[in-house]
Structure formats: C-alpha cells, structure tokens
N, C-alpha and C positions, 0 to 999 in steps of 0.2 A: 494418319490416325486410323484406328480401327473403326469399322462401322458400328460395332456394339462393344460395350464394356460390361464386365460382370462386377456389380457392386453388392452382391449378395452377402459377402463377408465384411462389408464396409461398416464403419462405425460413425455415428453423427457426433458433431461437436468439434472442439478445438483439436488440432493435430498434436500440439504440445501442451501438456497439462502444466499448470502452475503449481509447483511444490509449495505446500503450506497454505494453499488457498482453496476455498470451496465455493463452487458456483451455486447461488441460491436465487430464488425469485422473492422479491420483497416489494411491498406496496408502501410508498411514502407520499405524504401530502405534496401537492403540486408546488406549494410555496417553498417547501424544503428543497425540492429538486431544483427549482429555479434559482434559489439563493446559492446553492452549490455550483450550479452551472455558471452563474454570474461570477462567483469567486474563481472558478476554473478559467474563465476568459481573462481575468485580471492576473492570475498567478502563473498560468501556463501549465498547471498540473491538471490531470483529468479529474472530473467531478466525482467519479467513483472513488478515486484515490483520496480525495479530500473528505468524502463521507467516511471512508475507512479510518483516516487519521483522526477525525472528530470522535468516532466511536472508540478508538483506542485510547485517546486522551481522556474521554469521559469515564472509561472503565479502569483507568490507571495502568493500562498496558503500554502506553506510549513511551518511546525512548526519551529520556530527559534531554533537553536542549543543552548544547555545549556552550555554557556561559563562561565569561572570563574567570569567574570564581572557581568553576569546576576545572578549568584548564590549569589554574594555579594549584589546586589541590592535587591533581593528577601528577603534575611536575614535581611537587614536593614529595609525594609518595614514591615516585620513581627515583628521585635523588636519594631518599632515605634508604631504599632497597639497594642502591649501588654502593652506599657507604658501609652497609652491613657485611 
C-alpha cells in the first residue's frame, strides 16, 4: 500500500448509481418507520422498499398484482392473437 493516496478528484456517495431512483432526505414519524421496519422483519423485504411500494400503490403507480383472472385474460388475448 502507498503511504498516501490522492482523493482530491474523488466523489462522495455510492459507487454505482441506481437508474430510475433518486436519493432524498425525508422526515417521517417514528411510528411510521417502526411499522415498516416491523413489516420488513416479517416479510424479508427492506423497509425502504416497503415504503416505496406503499407510496406507489397510494399514487396509483404500482404494478397490478398477477391474479388468476388477469392470467386468464392474458392467455385468452394471446390465443386470440395466434388465431388471427
């Protein structure tokens, strides 16, 4: 190892940026954070991911769940496309 390293051109923060994501600082009530941390421990997903999912669902941005009815509709549409 060198005795000294030159970090004058270095940048702070994550080495790899997440495409489509923006880092922000946000203040949330303690009870909200604790609830999502509790859900995180139960589900195995990160609490920030759960907060993001909740916000996406609340704003209508969330992806629809793949229900049996939706799967049937997709299959019917695909079969109709193949017949045409």
